[in-house]
mmCIF file of the C-alpha atoms, coordinates in Angstrom:
data_MODEL
# 
_entry.id   MODEL 
# 
loop_
_atom_site.group_PDB 
_atom_site.id 
_atom_site.type_symbol 
_atom_site.label_atom_id 
_atom_site.label_alt_id 
_atom_site.label_comp_id 
_atom_site.label_asym_id 
_atom_site.label_entity_id 
_atom_site.label_seq_id 
_atom_site.pdbx_PDB_ins_code 
_atom_site.Cartn_x 
_atom_site.Cartn_y 
_atom_site.Cartn_z 
_atom_site.occupancy 
_atom_site.B_iso_or_equiv 
_atom_site.pdbx_formal_charge 
_atom_site.auth_seq_id 
_atom_site.auth_comp_id 
_atom_site.auth_asym_id 
_atom_site.auth_atom_id 
_atom_site.pdbx_PDB_model_num 
ATOM 1  C CA . MET A 1 1  ? 22.007  4.014   -20.690 1.00 0.00 ? 1  MET A CA 1 
ATOM 2  C CA . SER A 1 2  ? 19.899  7.680   -19.907 1.00 0.00 ? 2  SER A CA 1 
ATOM 3  C CA . VAL A 1 3  ? 17.772  7.107   -16.828 1.00 0.00 ? 3  VAL A CA 1 
ATOM 4  C CA . LYS A 1 4  ? 14.588  7.905   -18.826 1.00 0.00 ? 4  LYS A CA 1 
ATOM 5  C CA . TYR A 1 5  ? 15.362  4.479   -20.321 1.00 0.00 ? 5  TYR A CA 1 
ATOM 6  C CA . PHE A 1 6  ? 16.329  2.745   -16.762 1.00 0.00 ? 6  PHE A CA 1 
ATOM 7  C CA . THR A 1 7  ? 13.044  4.231   -15.222 1.00 0.00 ? 7  THR A CA 1 
ATOM 8  C CA . PHE A 1 8  ? 11.326  2.752   -18.212 1.00 0.00 ? 8  PHE A CA 1 
ATOM 9  C CA . GLU A 1 9  ? 12.383  -0.487  -18.500 1.00 0.00 ? 9  GLU A CA 1 
ATOM 10 C CA . VAL A 1 10 ? 12.082  -1.120  -14.499 1.00 0.00 ? 10 VAL A CA 1 
ATOM 11 C CA . LEU A 1 11 ? 7.943   -0.032  -14.861 1.00 0.00 ? 11 LEU A CA 1 
ATOM 12 C CA . LYS A 1 12 ? 7.596   -2.381  -18.000 1.00 0.00 ? 12 LYS A CA 1 
ATOM 13 C CA . VAL A 1 13 ? 9.177   -5.710  -15.348 1.00 0.00 ? 13 VAL A CA 1 
ATOM 14 C CA . TYR A 1 14 ? 6.777   -4.059  -12.391 1.00 0.00 ? 14 TYR A CA 1 
ATOM 15 C CA . LYS A 1 15 ? 3.916   -4.632  -14.346 1.00 0.00 ? 15 LYS A CA 1 
ATOM 16 C CA . LYS A 1 16 ? 4.545   -7.843  -14.626 1.00 0.00 ? 16 LYS A CA 1 
ATOM 17 C CA . VAL A 1 17 ? 5.827   -8.754  -11.194 1.00 0.00 ? 17 VAL A CA 1 
ATOM 18 C CA . ASN A 1 18 ? 4.352   -6.371  -8.794  1.00 0.00 ? 18 ASN A CA 1 
ATOM 19 C CA . PRO A 1 19 ? 5.007   -7.121  -4.918  1.00 0.00 ? 19 PRO A CA 1 
ATOM 20 C CA . SER A 1 20 ? 1.091   -6.578  -4.034  1.00 0.00 ? 20 SER A CA 1 
ATOM 21 C CA . ALA A 1 21 ? -0.444  -8.779  -6.718  1.00 0.00 ? 21 ALA A CA 1 
ATOM 22 C CA . TYR A 1 22 ? -1.554  -11.161 -3.223  1.00 0.00 ? 22 TYR A CA 1 
ATOM 23 C CA . PHE A 1 23 ? -3.408  -8.650  -1.289  1.00 0.00 ? 23 PHE A CA 1 
ATOM 24 C CA . THR A 1 24 ? -6.160  -8.266  -4.314  1.00 0.00 ? 24 THR A CA 1 
ATOM 25 C CA . LEU A 1 25 ? -7.231  -12.265 -3.514  1.00 0.00 ? 25 LEU A CA 1 
ATOM 26 C CA . ASN A 1 26 ? -10.556 -11.755 -0.801  1.00 0.00 ? 26 ASN A CA 1 
ATOM 27 C CA . LYS A 1 27 ? -11.091 -10.287 2.565   1.00 0.00 ? 27 LYS A CA 1 
ATOM 28 C CA . LYS A 1 28 ? -9.704  -13.262 4.631   1.00 0.00 ? 28 LYS A CA 1 
ATOM 29 C CA . ASP A 1 29 ? -6.478  -12.784 3.118   1.00 0.00 ? 29 ASP A CA 1 
ATOM 30 C CA . PHE A 1 30 ? -6.443  -8.658  3.390   1.00 0.00 ? 30 PHE A CA 1 
ATOM 31 C CA . SER A 1 31 ? -7.356  -9.413  7.330   1.00 0.00 ? 31 SER A CA 1 
ATOM 32 C CA . TYR A 1 32 ? -4.837  -11.801 7.082   1.00 0.00 ? 32 TYR A CA 1 
ATOM 33 C CA . THR A 1 33 ? -2.908  -9.798  5.899   1.00 0.00 ? 33 THR A CA 1 
ATOM 34 C CA . GLU A 1 34 ? -3.835  -6.775  8.737   1.00 0.00 ? 34 GLU A CA 1 
ATOM 35 C CA . LYS A 1 35 ? -2.676  -8.543  11.358  1.00 0.00 ? 35 LYS A CA 1 
ATOM 36 C CA . ILE A 1 36 ? 0.722   -9.104  10.021  1.00 0.00 ? 36 ILE A CA 1 
ATOM 37 C CA . LYS A 1 37 ? 0.877   -5.138  9.875   1.00 0.00 ? 37 LYS A CA 1 
ATOM 38 C CA . GLU A 1 38 ? 0.037   -4.733  12.883  1.00 0.00 ? 38 GLU A CA 1 
ATOM 39 C CA . ASN A 1 39 ? 2.322   -7.312  14.987  1.00 0.00 ? 39 ASN A CA 1 
ATOM 40 C CA . ILE A 1 40 ? 5.120   -4.977  12.800  1.00 0.00 ? 40 ILE A CA 1 
ATOM 41 C CA . PHE A 1 41 ? 3.879   -2.005  13.661  1.00 0.00 ? 41 PHE A CA 1 
ATOM 42 C CA . GLU A 1 42 ? 3.064   -2.097  17.600  1.00 0.00 ? 42 GLU A CA 1 
ATOM 43 C CA . ASN A 1 43 ? 5.593   -5.293  18.961  1.00 0.00 ? 43 ASN A CA 1 
ATOM 44 C CA . LEU A 1 44 ? 8.826   -4.816  16.529  1.00 0.00 ? 44 LEU A CA 1 
ATOM 45 C CA . LEU A 1 45 ? 8.595   -1.041  15.669  1.00 0.00 ? 45 LEU A CA 1 
ATOM 46 C CA . LYS A 1 46 ? 6.174   -0.198  19.210  1.00 0.00 ? 46 LYS A CA 1 
ATOM 47 C CA . PHE A 1 47 ? 4.227   2.593   16.797  1.00 0.00 ? 47 PHE A CA 1 
ATOM 48 C CA . THR A 1 48 ? 0.646   1.211   18.015  1.00 0.00 ? 48 THR A CA 1 
ATOM 49 C CA . LYS A 1 49 ? -2.282  1.764   16.280  1.00 0.00 ? 49 LYS A CA 1 
ATOM 50 C CA . LYS A 1 50 ? -3.675  4.943   18.434  1.00 0.00 ? 50 LYS A CA 1 
ATOM 51 C CA . MET A 1 51 ? -0.956  7.098   17.568  1.00 0.00 ? 51 MET A CA 1 
ATOM 52 C CA . PHE A 1 52 ? -2.383  6.975   13.616  1.00 0.00 ? 52 PHE A CA 1 
ATOM 53 C CA . LYS A 1 53 ? -5.607  8.507   14.124  1.00 0.00 ? 53 LYS A CA 1 
ATOM 54 C CA . ASP A 1 54 ? -6.281  11.670  13.001  1.00 0.00 ? 54 ASP A CA 1 
ATOM 55 C CA . GLU A 1 55 ? -3.072  12.290  11.295  1.00 0.00 ? 55 GLU A CA 1 
ATOM 56 C CA . GLU A 1 56 ? -2.077  12.761  7.683   1.00 0.00 ? 56 GLU A CA 1 
ATOM 57 C CA . LEU A 1 57 ? -0.131  10.520  6.364   1.00 0.00 ? 57 LEU A CA 1 
ATOM 58 C CA . LEU A 1 58 ? 1.404   11.046  2.686   1.00 0.00 ? 58 LEU A CA 1 
ATOM 59 C CA . GLU A 1 59 ? 3.301   7.939   1.503   1.00 0.00 ? 59 GLU A CA 1 
ATOM 60 C CA . PHE A 1 60 ? 5.864   7.803   -1.455  1.00 0.00 ? 60 PHE A CA 1 
ATOM 61 C CA . GLY A 1 61 ? 5.463   5.425   -3.631  1.00 0.00 ? 61 GLY A CA 1 
ATOM 62 C CA . SER A 1 62 ? 2.270   3.844   -1.859  1.00 0.00 ? 62 SER A CA 1 
ATOM 63 C CA . GLY A 1 63 ? 2.112   0.948   -4.792  1.00 0.00 ? 63 GLY A CA 1 
ATOM 64 C CA . THR A 1 64 ? -1.388  -1.192  -4.805  1.00 0.00 ? 64 THR A CA 1 
ATOM 65 C CA . GLY A 1 65 ? -2.520  1.130   -2.192  1.00 0.00 ? 65 GLY A CA 1 
ATOM 66 C CA . ASP A 1 66 ? -2.250  -1.567  0.987   1.00 0.00 ? 66 ASP A CA 1 
ATOM 67 C CA . THR A 1 67 ? -0.517  0.726   3.322   1.00 0.00 ? 67 THR A CA 1 
ATOM 68 C CA . SER A 1 68 ? -2.651  3.625   2.919   1.00 0.00 ? 68 SER A CA 1 
ATOM 69 C CA . ILE A 1 69 ? -5.352  1.074   3.418   1.00 0.00 ? 69 ILE A CA 1 
ATOM 70 C CA . TYR A 1 70 ? -4.247  -0.273  6.968   1.00 0.00 ? 70 TYR A CA 1 
ATOM 71 C CA . HIS A 1 71 ? -3.169  3.645   8.541   1.00 0.00 ? 71 HIS A CA 1 
ATOM 72 C CA . SER A 1 72 ? -6.616  4.595   7.225   1.00 0.00 ? 72 SER A CA 1 
ATOM 73 C CA . LYS A 1 73 ? -8.924  1.887   9.180   1.00 0.00 ? 73 LYS A CA 1 
ATOM 74 C CA . TRP A 1 74 ? -6.068  3.511   11.915  1.00 0.00 ? 74 TRP A CA 1 
ATOM 75 C CA . GLY A 1 75 ? -8.267  6.693   12.040  1.00 0.00 ? 75 GLY A CA 1 
ATOM 76 C CA . ALA A 1 76 ? -5.171  7.910   9.343   1.00 0.00 ? 76 ALA A CA 1 
ATOM 77 C CA . LYS A 1 77 ? -5.924  10.250  6.446   1.00 0.00 ? 77 LYS A CA 1 
ATOM 78 C CA . SER A 1 78 ? -3.864  9.244   3.987   1.00 0.00 ? 78 SER A CA 1 
ATOM 79 C CA . THR A 1 79 ? -2.210  10.144  0.998   1.00 0.00 ? 79 THR A CA 1 
ATOM 80 C CA . GLY A 1 80 ? -0.864  7.571   -1.853  1.00 0.00 ? 80 GLY A CA 1 
ATOM 81 C CA . ILE A 1 81 ? 1.520   8.602   -4.757  1.00 0.00 ? 81 ILE A CA 1 
ATOM 82 C CA . GLU A 1 82 ? 2.266   6.346   -6.650  1.00 0.00 ? 82 GLU A CA 1 
ATOM 83 C CA . MET A 1 83 ? 3.670   6.740   -10.306 1.00 0.00 ? 83 MET A CA 1 
ATOM 84 C CA . ASN A 1 84 ? 3.017   3.268   -12.202 1.00 0.00 ? 84 ASN A CA 1 
ATOM 85 C CA . LYS A 1 85 ? -0.979  4.128   -13.513 1.00 0.00 ? 85 LYS A CA 1 
ATOM 86 C CA . ASP A 1 86 ? -1.371  -0.044  -13.232 1.00 0.00 ? 86 ASP A CA 1 
ATOM 87 C CA . ALA A 1 87 ? -1.349  0.390   -9.845  1.00 0.00 ? 87 ALA A CA 1 
ATOM 88 C CA . VAL A 1 88 ? -2.875  3.007   -9.503  1.00 0.00 ? 88 VAL A CA 1 
ATOM 89 C CA . THR A 1 89 ? -6.305  1.358   -10.756 1.00 0.00 ? 89 THR A CA 1 
ATOM 90 C CA . ARG A 1 90 ? -5.418  -1.269  -8.206  1.00 0.00 ? 90 ARG A CA 1 
ATOM 91 C CA . CYS A 1 91 ? -5.456  0.067   -5.555  1.00 0.00 ? 91 CYS A CA 1 
ATOM 92 C CA . LYS A 1 92 ? -8.749  2.099   -6.582  1.00 0.00 ? 92 LYS A CA 1 
ATOM 93 C CA . LYS A 1 93 ? -10.515 -1.178  -6.745  1.00 0.00 ? 93 LYS A CA 1 
ATOM 94 C CA . ASN A 1 94 ? -8.082  -2.101  -3.736  1.00 0.00 ? 94 ASN A CA 1 
ATOM 95 C CA . GLN A 1 95 ? -10.142 1.212   -1.385  1.00 0.00 ? 95 GLN A CA 1 
ATOM 96 C CA . VAL A 1 96 ? -13.322 -0.191  -2.847  1.00 0.00 ? 96 VAL A CA 1 
ATOM 97 C CA . LEU A 1 97 ? -13.024 -3.395  -1.288  1.00 0.00 ? 97 LEU A CA 1 
ATOM 98 C CA . TYR A 1 98 ? -11.370 -2.951  1.623   1.00 0.00 ? 98 TYR A CA 1 
ATOM 99 C CA . VAL A 1 99 ? -11.886 0.691   3.250   1.00 0.00 ? 99 VAL A CA 1 
# 
């Protein structure tokens, strides 16, 4: 099996089963998920939101952009790299809704 074939098959499945599908529901769900991310970053990883202020971040495999949106809200300039065109389309919609 070639790498190209394998990549094609993985992307085909990813387009059907997107791990960030819940993210585009509504602003209430976004706020709830943001609180969970804040807890993970601040309490478990010990990364305060202040450390993102005015920083430039590059995220590979950014998916629908949820993590990049949180970092942006915390003051970072975030750039996402994503090869799934469907995820990029959803990311653009999420940027309009949540940033």
